[in-house]
C-alpha positions in Angstrom: 151.4 157.5 49.1 152.2 156.9 52.7 149.3 155.2 55.0 151.5 153.8 57.9 149.1 156.3 59.9 149.4 156.0 63.5 146.0 155.2 64.6 146.1 156.3 68.4 146.8 160.1 66.4 146.1 160.2 62.6 142.5 161.4 60.8 140.4 158.7 59.3 140.8 159.1 55.3 137.9 158.8 53.5 139.8 157.4 50.2 136.3 157.1 47.7 135.8 159.4 44.7 132.5 160.5 44.7 133.0 163.6 42.5 133.4 161.2 39.7 131.3 158.1 40.3 128.3 157.2 43.2 127.4 153.6 43.9 124.0 153.8 43.7 123.1 150.2 44.8 125.0 147.1 46.5 124.0 143.5 45.6 125.9 141.2 48.0 125.8 137.5 47.9 127.6 136.2 50.8 128.6 132.8 52.7 129.7 133.1 56.8 132.3 130.7 57.7 132.5 130.4 61.5 135.8 127.7 61.4 138.0 130.2 59.5 136.1 133.7 61.1 135.7 134.6 56.9 133.1 136.1 55.2 133.3 135.1 51.4 131.9 136.3 48.0 130.8 139.0 46.1 129.7 142.4 45.4 128.0 143.6 42.6 128.3 147.8 42.7 125.6 149.6 40.1 126.9 153.4 39.6 126.2 157.1 38.8 128.6 159.1 36.6 129.3 162.8 38.0 127.5 164.3 35.3 124.1 162.2 36.1 125.1 163.0 39.6 124.9 166.5 39.0 121.7 167.2 37.4 119.6 165.3 39.9 121.6 167.7 42.6 120.7 170.7 41.4 116.9 170.0 41.2 117.0 168.9 44.8 119.0 171.3 46.0 116.2 174.3 44.7 113.3 172.0 46.3 115.5 171.4 50.0 117.9 174.4 50.2 120.9 171.7 50.6 123.9 171.8 49.6 124.8 168.3 48.9 122.6 165.8 47.2 120.2 163.5 48.1 119.0 161.3 50.9 120.5 160.4 54.0 122.0 159.2 57.1 125.2 159.8 59.8 126.9 157.1 61.0 125.1 156.7 64.1 125.1 152.5 63.7 128.2 151.2 62.1 127.6 148.5 59.8 128.2 145.1 58.1 127.6 142.3 55.3 127.5 138.6 55.7 128.9 135.6 53.5 127.2 133.5 50.7 129.5 131.5 48.7 127.9 129.9 45.7 126.1 132.4 43.2 124.7 129.0 41.6 122.2 128.7 44.9 121.3 132.3 44.9 119.7 131.9 41.0 117.6 128.8 42.1 116.6 130.1 45.2 115.1 133.7 43.3 113.9 131.9 40.0 116.8 133.3 38.4 118.7 130.5 36.0 119.2 132.1 33.2 123.4 132.7 34.3 126.0 130.4 35.6 128.1 132.4 37.9 130.9 130.8 38.7 130.7 128.6 42.3 132.9 128.1 44.6 135.2 125.5 43.1 136.1 128.6 40.0 136.6 131.6 42.6 140.5 132.1 42.7 140.2 132.9 46.3 143.2 132.1 48.0 146.6 134.6 48.5 148.8 132.2 46.8 146.4 132.5 43.7 147.0 136.0 43.0 144.6 137.7 46.1 145.5 141.8 46.1 145.5 142.4 50.3 145.3 145.4 51.3 149.1 146.0 52.2 151.0 148.4 54.6 152.8 149.7 51.9 151.3 152.2 49.5 149.7 151.1 46.0 151.7 152.8 43.0 148.6 154.3 41.4 147.9 156.4 43.9 148.8 160.0 44.4 150.3 161.8 47.0 148.4 162.2 50.5 145.2 160.4 51.1 143.4 161.6 47.9 144.2 159.7 44.9 144.5 161.9 41.6 141.3 160.4 39.6 140.6 162.9 37.1 140.6 162.3 33.4 144.7 161.4 32.9 144.6 160.9 28.9 146.4 157.8 28.5 146.5 156.9 31.9 142.6 156.6 31.6 139.9 157.1 34.9 141.1 155.3 38.2 137.9 154.4 40.2 138.5 154.5 43.7 136.3 152.4 46.4 137.1 152.6 50.2 138.8 149.2 51.6 140.6 147.6 54.2 141.7 144.2 56.0 139.8 142.4 52.4 141.4 139.7 50.4 140.3 141.0 46.8 140.5 137.9 44.3 139.1 139.5 41.0 137.6 142.4 40.0 135.1 142.5 36.7 132.6 144.1 34.2 128.8 143.4 34.5 127.4 142.5 31.1 124.2 143.9 32.0 122.9 143.9 28.3 122.9 139.8 28.5 119.6 139.8 31.0 116.4 139.0 29.3 114.2 141.9 29.2 117.3 144.3 30.1 115.8 146.0 25.8 113.2 148.0 28.3 116.2 150.1 30.0 117.1 151.2 26.4 116.2 153.5 23.4 116.4 150.3 21.2 113.9 147.5 21.2 116.7 145.0 20.2 119.9 144.6 21.5 121.9 144.1 17.7 125.4 145.6 18.7 126.5 146.0 22.8 128.8 148.7 23.8 130.0 149.7 26.5 127.9 152.7 26.3 124.6 150.8 25.7 125.1 148.8 28.8 126.0 151.7 31.2 122.5 153.4 29.6 121.1 150.2 31.0 122.3 150.3 34.8 121.9 154.7 34.1 118.0 154.0 33.3 117.8 151.3 36.3 119.2 153.2 38.9 116.9 156.4 38.2 113.7 154.0 38.1 111.0 155.8 39.9 109.7 154.9 43.1 106.5 153.2 42.3 108.6 150.3 40.5 111.0 149.5 43.3 109.6 145.8 43.5 110.6 145.6 39.6 114.4 147.1 40.4 114.9 145.0 42.8 114.3 142.3 40.4 116.9 143.3 37.9 119.1 144.4 40.2 119.5 140.6 41.2 118.8 139.5 37.8 122.4 141.9 36.7 124.1 140.9 39.7 124.4 137.8 38.8 124.6 138.0 34.2 128.3 136.6 33.7 131.3 138.7 33.1 132.4 140.6 30.5 135.7 141.4 31.1 138.8 141.8 33.8 139.8 145.0 35.1 142.6 146.0 36.4 142.8 146.6 40.2 145.0 147.1 43.7 145.3 147.7 46.9 146.7 149.6 49.5 146.4 150.3 53.0 142.9 152.1 53.0 141.8 151.7 49.3 140.9 149.2 46.3 141.5 150.9 43.1 140.2 149.6 39.8 140.9 150.4 36.0 139.5 149.9 32.2 142.1 150.0 29.1 140.6 152.2 27.3 138.4 154.0 29.6 140.2 157.6 30.6 136.3 159.2 31.8 134.3 157.9 34.4 131.1 157.9 31.9 133.2 155.5 29.8 134.2 153.2 33.0 131.6 150.2 33.7 128.5 151.4 35.7 128.3 147.3 36.8 130.9 145.9 38.3 131.3 142.5 40.3 134.3 141.8 43.0 135.1 138.6 44.4 136.8 138.7 48.1 136.8 137.6 51.2 137.1 139.2 54.7 140.4 138.5 57.1 139.6 136.7 60.2 141.3 140.2 62.3 139.4 142.8 60.3 138.4 145.2 62.3 134.4 145.8 61.1 133.5 143.3 62.6 133.7 140.6 66.2 134.4 136.9 65.8 133.0 136.2 69.4 130.5 133.8 71.5 127.4 135.0 72.9 126.3 135.2 76.7 125.5 131.4 76.0 129.0 130.4 74.6 127.5 130.0 70.7 129.8 131.4 68.3 128.6 134.3 66.6 129.7 137.4 64.5 128.7 140.9 64.5 129.1 144.8 63.2 130.2 146.5 66.2 130.1 150.2 65.0 134.5 150.5 64.1 135.9 153.6 63.8 136.5 151.9 59.7 133.3 151.3 59.2 132.6 149.0 56.8 135.3 148.8 54.9 137.0 145.7 56.2 133.5 144.2 55.4 132.9 144.9 51.7 134.1 147.2 49.6 132.7 150.6 49.4 132.1 154.3 48.8 132.2 155.8 52.9 131.8 159.4 52.5 128.2 160.5 53.8 127.1 161.6 50.4 127.4 158.1 48.9 123.4 157.7 49.5 123.2 154.0 48.1 120.1 151.1 48.8 121.4 147.6 48.9 120.2 143.6 49.1 122.0 141.1 50.8 121.2 137.3 50.7 123.7 135.7 53.3 124.5 132.1 54.1 125.2 130.2 56.9 124.7 127.2 58.7 121.0 126.0 59.9 121.6 126.7 63.2 122.4 130.5 63.0 119.9 133.6 62.7 120.6 136.1 60.0 119.9 139.8 61.2 120.6 142.7 58.7 119.3 146.4 57.9 116.5 145.7 56.1 113.0 147.1 55.7 111.8 142.9 55.1 111.5 140.7 58.3 113.8 137.6 56.5 112.3 134.2 57.1 115.5 131.5 56.8 115.4 129.4 53.0 116.6 125.7 53.3 119.5 125.0 51.2 119.9 121.4 49.6 123.4 121.0 50.5 122.5 122.2 54.2 122.4 125.5 55.7 120.1 128.3 55.5 119.7 131.6 53.1 118.4 134.9 54.4 118.0 137.7 51.6 117.2 141.4 53.0 117.0 144.6 51.2 116.7 148.6 51.4 114.9 151.1 49.4 116.1 154.0 51.0 119.1 155.2 50.2 122.0 155.3 53.5 125.6 155.6 53.8 127.5 152.4 53.5 128.1 153.0 57.5 124.7 152.3 58.3 124.7 148.7 56.6 124.8 146.5 59.7 124.2 142.5 60.1 124.5 139.8 62.7 125.1 136.2 62.5 124.9 133.8 65.4 122.0 131.6 67.3 119.8 134.2 68.7 116.5 133.7 70.2 113.4 135.5 69.4 111.4 136.5 72.4 108.1 136.7 71.5 105.4 139.2 73.7 103.0 137.4 75.4 100.6 140.0 73.7 100.6 140.5 69.6 100.1 144.2 70.0 101.3 144.9 66.5 101.2 142.9 63.1 103.3 143.3 60.4 102.5 146.8 58.4 103.3 145.6 54.8 105.3 147.5 52.5 102.3 149.6 50.2 102.3 147.3 46.9 103.7 148.7 43.8 100.9 150.5 42.1 100.7 153.1 45.2 102.1 156.7 44.0 105.4 157.2 45.8 106.1 160.1 43.9 107.2 162.7 46.1 109.3 165.6 44.4 108.0 168.8 45.1 106.8 167.3 48.8 109.9 165.8 49.7 113.1 167.7 49.5 115.1 164.3 49.1 115.9 162.4 46.0 112.8 159.4 45.4 112.4 156.4 47.3 109.1 155.1 48.4 109.1 157.4 51.2 107.2 156.7 54.3 106.1 160.5 55.0 103.9 160.7 51.9 102.2 157.4 53.0 98.8 158.0 55.4 98.7 154.7 57.1 102.9 154.4 57.6 102.2 158.4 59.5 99.4 157.1 61.7 101.8 154.5 62.7 102.4 155.0 66.2 104.0 151.6 66.9 105.9 150.0 64.3 106.0 145.9 64.6 109.2 144.7 65.9 111.3 142.0 67.0 113.2 140.9 69.8 115.9 138.9 69.7 118.6 137.4 72.3 120.9 134.6 73.2 118.7 132.1 74.9 119.8 132.6 78.3 118.7 136.0 78.4 114.9 134.8 77.2 113.4 135.7 81.0 115.1 138.7 81.4 114.0 140.5 78.2 111.2 139.5 78.4 110.4 140.8 81.6 112.5 144.1 81.2 112.6 144.6 77.8 109.8 143.5 75.6 107.4 145.5 77.7 109.0 148.8 76.9 109.0 148.6 73.0 105.3 149.9 71.9 105.5 153.0 74.6 109.0 154.1 73.6 108.2 153.9 70.2 104.6 155.1 70.6 106.1 158.1 72.3 108.5 159.1 70.1 106.0 158.9 67.3 103.7 161.6 69.6 106.9 164.0 69.6 108.4 163.4 66.0 105.8 162.4 64.0 106.1 159.7 61.1 108.4 156.8 62.1 111.1 156.4 59.2 111.5 153.0 59.3 108.6 150.2 58.3 109.8 147.7 60.8 112.7 147.2 63.8 114.8 144.5 65.6 116.1 144.9 68.3 119.4 142.6 69.3 121.3 141.8 72.5 124.0 142.0 71.6 127.7 140.1 73.2 129.3 141.1 76.0 132.2 142.4 74.5 129.9 145.8 72.3 131.8 148.2 73.4 128.4 150.4 74.0 125.2 150.6 75.5 123.8 150.8 71.9 123.8 151.1 68.7 121.6 152.2 65.8 121.1 151.3 62.7 118.4 150.8 60.2 115.9 148.8 60.9 117.7 147.5 63.3 118.9 148.4 67.0 121.7 146.2 69.0 121.2 146.9 73.0 124.0 145.8 75.8 123.0 143.0 78.4 124.6 146.0 80.5 121.1 147.4 80.0 118.6 144.7 81.2 120.0 144.6 84.9 118.3 146.8 87.7 114.8 148.1 87.2 114.1 149.0 83.7 115.5 152.8 83.7 118.2 152.4 82.0 116.8 150.2 79.2 114.3 152.5 78.9 116.2 155.2 78.3 119.1 153.8 76.1 116.0 152.2 73.8 114.6 155.7 73.7 118.2 157.2 72.5 118.5 154.4 70.3 114.8 154.9 68.7 116.0 158.6 68.3 118.4 157.6 65.6 116.3 156.9 63.4 115.2 160.6 62.6 118.2 162.1 64.1 121.8 159.8 62.2 119.9 157.9 60.0 117.0 159.5 58.1 118.7 163.2 58.8 122.4 162.4 58.7 125.4 164.7 58.9 127.2 165.7 55.7 130.5 165.9 57.8 130.8 163.1 60.1 133.0 165.5 62.5 129.4 167.4 63.0 128.1 164.2 65.8 126.6 166.3 67.6 124.1 166.4 65.1 123.3 162.5 65.8 124.0 162.1 69.1 123.5 165.7 70.8 119.9 165.5 69.2 119.6 161.5 70.5 120.5 162.7 74.0 117.8 165.0 74.5 115.1 163.0 73.0 116.1 160.6 74.9 114.7 162.0 78.2 111.2 163.7 75.9 110.6 160.0 74.7 110.9 158.5 78.3 108.9 160.6 80.4 105.9 160.8 78.0 106.9 156.2 77.8 106.3 156.7 81.6 103.0 158.4 81.5 104.5 161.0 83.8 102.4 164.4 84.8 104.2 167.3 83.4 105.3 168.1 86.8 107.0 164.6 87.4 108.4 165.3 83.5 110.2 168.4 84.3 111.7 166.8 87.1 113.2 164.0 86.1 114.4 166.1 83.2 115.9 168.5 85.2 118.0 165.8 87.0 119.4 164.1 84.4 120.4 167.5 83.4 122.0 167.5 86.9 124.0 164.3 86.0 125.0 165.3 82.4 126.4 168.8 83.6 128.5 167.5 86.3 130.0 164.6 83.7 130.3 167.3 81.0 132.5 168.9 84.0 134.3 166.1 84.6 134.8 165.4 80.6 135.9 169.1 80.1 138.7 168.2 82.4 140.4 165.1 81.3 140.1 165.6 77.7 142.5 167.6 74.9 140.9 171.1 74.2 141.0 169.5 70.6 138.7 166.7 71.0 136.1 169.3 72.6 134.8 171.4 70.0 132.1 170.2 68.2 132.6 172.0 64.4 136.0 171.6 64.5 136.8 172.7 60.6 134.9 175.5 61.2 134.3 177.2 57.8 135.6 174.2 55.7 132.8 171.6 57.3 131.7 169.7 54.8 134.2 170.6 52.5 136.3 167.5 50.0 139.0 167.9 47.8 137.5 167.9 44.2 137.6 163.9 43.8 135.2 163.8 46.9 137.9 161.8 49.4 138.0 164.0 52.9 139.2 162.7 56.0 137.4 162.7 59.7 139.5 164.5 61.8 140.4 162.0 64.8 138.6 159.3 63.4 141.5 156.9 64.3 142.0 158.0 68.0 140.8 154.8 69.8 140.2 157.3 73.1 137.3 159.3 70.9 135.2 156.4 71.2 134.8 156.9 75.4 134.2 160.8 74.5 130.8 162.1 75.6 131.5 165.7 74.2 130.2 165.5 71.5 126.6 163.8 73.3 126.5 166.2 76.4 127.4 170.4 74.5 125.6 168.9 71.9 122.8 168.2 74.2 123.1 171.6 76.7 122.5 173.2 72.8 119.2 171.6 72.4 117.9 172.1 75.8 119.4 175.7 75.9 117.5 176.7 72.7 113.8 174.4 73.4 113.9 176.2 77.2 114.5 180.2 75.4 111.8 179.3 72.4 109.1 177.6 74.7 109.1 173.5 74.8 105.8 174.2 72.6 107.5 176.4 70.0 110.6 173.9 70.0 108.9 170.6 68.8 106.3 171.9 66.8 109.1 173.5 64.4 111.1 169.9 65.1 108.5 168.0 64.0 108.3 170.4 60.7 112.0 170.3 60.4 111.8 166.1 60.2 109.3 166.5 57.9 111.2 168.8 55.5 115.0 167.4 55.6 114.3 163.6 56.3 116.0 161.4 53.5 119.0 164.2 53.2 122.2 165.2 54.4 122.2 168.8 56.5 125.4 170.9 58.5 124.6 172.9 61.7 123.5 175.6 59.9 120.5 173.9 58.1 119.0 173.3 61.4 120.5 176.5 63.1 118.9 178.9 60.4 115.9 177.4 59.9 115.1 177.0 63.8 116.0 181.2 64.0 113.7 182.1 60.2 110.9 180.0 62.6 111.3 182.1 65.8 109.2 185.0 66.4 111.3 188.1 66.8 110.9 188.2 70.6 112.3 185.1 71.7 115.2 185.2 69.0 116.9 188.0 70.7 120.5 187.8 70.6 120.0 185.0 68.9 122.1 183.7 65.9 123.7 181.7 63.9 127.0 182.7 64.2 127.1 183.1 68.5 126.0 179.9 68.9 129.0 179.0 66.6 131.3 181.2 68.7 129.5 179.9 71.7 128.4 176.4 71.0 130.4 174.5 68.3 133.3 176.3 67.8 135.2 176.7 71.2 136.4 174.6 73.6 135.5 174.2 77.0 132.0 174.7 79.0 129.8 177.2 76.8 129.5 180.5 78.1 125.7 180.4 78.8 126.1 176.8 80.8 128.0 178.8 83.4 124.5 179.0 85.5 123.5 175.5 84.7 124.9 174.4 88.2 121.9 176.8 89.6 119.7 173.6 88.2 120.6 171.3 90.7 119.2 173.4 93.5 116.2 174.5 91.6 115.0 170.0 91.4 113.3 169.0 93.9 114.7 165.2 93.2 118.4 166.7 93.1 117.8 168.5 97.0 116.4 165.1 98.1 119.4 164.1 97.4 121.4 166.4 98.8 119.7 165.7 102.3 120.1 162.2 102.1 124.5 162.9 101.1 124.1 165.0 104.2 122.8 162.5 106.3 125.4 160.0 105.3 128.2 162.0 105.6 126.9 162.4 109.4 126.7 158.5 109.3 130.2 158.1 108.3 131.7 160.4 111.5 132.7 158.3 114.4 129.3 157.5 116.4 129.1 159.1 119.9 129.8 157.3 122.8 126.5 158.5 124.5 123.0 158.1 123.0 119.3 158.0 124.0 119.0 155.6 126.6 117.3 153.6 123.9 120.7 153.1 121.7 122.8 152.1 125.0 120.4 149.2 126.0 121.3 147.9 122.7 125.0 147.9 123.1 125.0 147.3 126.3 123.4 143.4 125.4 126.3 142.4 123.5 129.2 144.0 126.1 132.3 142.0 124.5 132.0 142.5 121.4 135.3 143.2 119.2 135.7 147.1 119.0 135.0 147.2 115.3 132.2 145.0 115.4 130.7 147.5 118.0 131.2 150.5 115.4 129.5 148.4 113.1 126.7 147.6 115.0 126.4 151.4 116.2 126.8 152.6 112.8 124.0 150.7 111.2 121.8 151.6 114.0 123.2 154.8 113.4 122.2 154.9 109.9 118.7 153.5 110.6 117.6 156.1 112.4 119.0 158.6 109.6 117.4 156.5 107.2 114.1 154.5 107.7 112.1 157.7 106.9 113.3 158.1 103.3 111.6 156.9 100.4 113.3 154.7 97.8 115.9 156.9 95.6 114.8 156.7 91.9 118.1 155.2 89.8 119.5 158.8 88.8 119.1 160.2 91.9 120.9 156.9 93.3 123.7 158.2 90.7 123.9 161.8 92.0 124.3 160.5 95.4 127.2 158.0 94.9 128.8 161.5 92.7 128.3 163.3 95.5 130.1 160.7 97.9 132.6 159.6 95.8 133.8 163.6 96.3 134.5 162.6 100.1 137.9 161.9 100.8 137.4 159.6 103.1 134.5 156.9 104.0 135.2 154.6 106.4 134.6 150.3 105.5 131.1 150.8 107.8 129.7 153.3 106.0 130.5 151.7 102.5 128.9 148.6 103.8 125.7 150.1 105.0 125.3 152.2 101.9 125.4 148.8 99.8 122.6 147.2 102.0 120.7 150.4 102.3 120.1 150.7 98.7 120.8 147.1 97.2 123.6 148.5 95.4 124.7 145.5 93.5 121.3 144.6 92.2 121.3 148.2 90.5 121.1 149.2 87.1 124.7 149.4 85.5 125.1 153.7 85.9 124.5 153.1 89.7 126.8 150.3 90.1 129.4 151.7 88.0 129.2 154.5 90.8 129.7 151.6 93.5 132.4 150.3 92.0 134.4 154.1 91.9 133.5 154.1 95.5 134.8 150.4 96.0 137.8 151.4 94.2 138.6 155.1 95.8 138.2 154.0 99.5 139.9 150.1 98.8 137.0 148.8 100.3 138.1 145.0 99.4 135.1 143.4 100.6 133.3 144.4 97.5 135.9 143.5 95.4 133.4 140.7 94.0 131.7 143.4 92.6 134.5 145.1 90.6 135.1 142.0 89.2 131.9 141.0 87.9 131.3 144.6 86.7 134.7 144.4 84.5 133.3 141.1 83.2 129.8 141.4 82.6 129.2 145.1 82.1 132.4 145.7 79.4 130.7 148.7 77.9 131.2 150.4 80.4 134.4 149.2 82.4 137.3 151.0 80.8 137.5 153.7 82.8 137.5 151.2 86.4 140.3 150.2 84.9 142.5 153.4 84.9 141.1 153.8 88.7 142.6 150.5 89.8 146.2 151.0 88.2 146.2 154.6 89.0 145.2 154.0 92.9 148.9 151.8 92.9 147.4 149.5 95.0 149.0 146.3 94.5 146.0 144.2 95.0 143.6 146.2 92.6 146.2 146.3 90.5 146.2 142.5 90.5 142.8 142.7 89.9 142.6 144.2 86.4 145.2 142.5 85.1 143.2 139.0 86.2 140.1 140.7 84.7 141.4 141.7 81.7 143.1 138.5 80.8 139.8 136.6 81.4 138.1 139.2 79.3 140.7 140.1 76.2 140.6 137.8 73.9 136.6 138.7 73.3 136.7 142.2 74.4 136.6 145.0 71.1 139.6 145.8 69.8 140.0 149.9 70.1 138.8 149.0 74.1 141.7 146.6 74.3 143.8 148.8 73.1 143.3 151.0 75.4 142.7 148.6 78.5 146.3 147.4 77.6 147.7 150.8 77.4 147.0 151.2 81.4 147.9 148.6 82.3 151.5 147.5 80.4 
């Protein structure tokens, strides 16, 4: 099988044969080594075979009308894990001392001693194309395929779960006299299907089983994208071991995590939202349908803090040999791609007012059984708990490098309670019981990323006023519902995550600011103006095939017989910089909300969340329920088919958006900007020689000034006469103003200098400064090149476009500036961004 894929053109393969076996739980035991840039340890996977899955799925379908199984989430966050070295250490900390698993000295970890790397050539175990032939092979036996990339695997073994004391409670036999494969699989089958009210017991036995001794090594091999495992004599998935342990280590160049330094110069590692997700962090099943829970123990030096997707606010346990151990767990099934981790010398920034105390998860005696009420597979669901439903602000913590403590305290910390409360007022129950927020290193390639129980924010959100921080925080909070609690069954339908989050961020933010209805509408209309202009630009500059929100059309959601599939354009490095799925999705939802009326639309949305949380959906699931809930007089000609045709399955500007240009003329905040634009265009013209007597007197006081300085003084005086009565512009108004001025063919240096002085542009938020830098580059305003340099170094999440502008200008000084900044940032820059910039520069 030829897996030498071109990352600039090819789709992302999802290799796992999820139709035959599904991972239900992961137990990770890992060590983080900052000297070698390696995460090393074991992962134990607990499976359910396809027959069991189909039985459960069929009953779930009747409840929630979904075609594909269980609970789930989209790939909004890109997840990760961390290392643990000595399993014996874990057992001593948790009180499970019944087994002596191999310690570090017994591991076969070096490549020369037998590690199998993900090689560039294909493995002989696989058939052609992306999908391994993993059905029954007679004498060949069953082949388990996991998604895996950039990992060194040294050993795979079956876990003897029957050796765990007390495990007989999960079998039909009071005593385990004869141990067989069938009995071990029976134990795992019972364990993974325990009812929700026994979640503590379930986690406890997962931990005990994960430390049980091995009972036979398994054959395995790797290729570029997968790990393939066999057991002699196991001809079907039912006969294959349902609990396996994999010994592995990551590679320093692995693309799932970034080894870098934080803003204080301290080493750290974190998941960066890689296009390949977590397969370079641990072997897993990546297709969204593979919903699983997890628990992880991670060890690092004592000075490091480990943050992770987990329901508990973990505290470090000090180890006798030095270092600390951190343990997290999750009881809500989610795709492995949503697992996220960050290890660094973070400082917790506490609020001066302790507004919220941690909400403890209800005790195991509480009845969480929600079959017949919720449509998802059974888990301890917050939507069925009265105290959780009433909780407007969930417990939260903020972490950052110590050098950002003050700005976080001033800008971010006060925003969290009102933003969480606003989200609750719109959508109801928070899907997750707590939230950590981390300011990630400067090389983070986005403004934010949401994962279960944790949000990453770029340092770029902390500058200027709190507007950018607030809107981005609201966007990531919205992903708790859309992208995580409700995920896309097919990853090509990203609009189901990003379109909803973009639409909801405006609603949350206006509520968090406690604006009047008129002020809220004005602010939302202004942001619609900006997005319409951005969408126009994006559609002009992007390939048509990348502009379609439902590229697979009627084949959306389909997979091969084994469960393997591909994500269209998933490996295209330019895709991560595109916003079409954000913007077209946003405008579709805005269109529907306007058509139905906000009250009707958001009332429906709350019902939709209650019905579909914990599940995967396709576009038609949302649209069909929406139209069925809409009165006939408001539905008019709307249908799922014409929405598909106009919005989701065509490139270019959707037909209903052709009139959106009028929104700018109808928005009061936008009209104010238009008036300012007119003034600046007049300022940019050469000042007249004769003015009012007062102006002439001013210039006459300096009769011998050089012409350039005289023109500058005249321009500044003229500017003040035009702008002195103007009220301060909002950040979004400044962005719109600068975008209009970017359309001007020329702006003279005096005008640019007056712009900077009037609005203090270098002190504004990153969105405003980005437009200012564009103006500087376009008009070669060399006096402000320092602002461009600063932006490229400190705002890497937004700077890629500027590199292109600097090179396109064909100005030697600008090109030199671009290359100098890239050389300074390249070592710390994330891989896809560095690749794109390098193509621009060289």
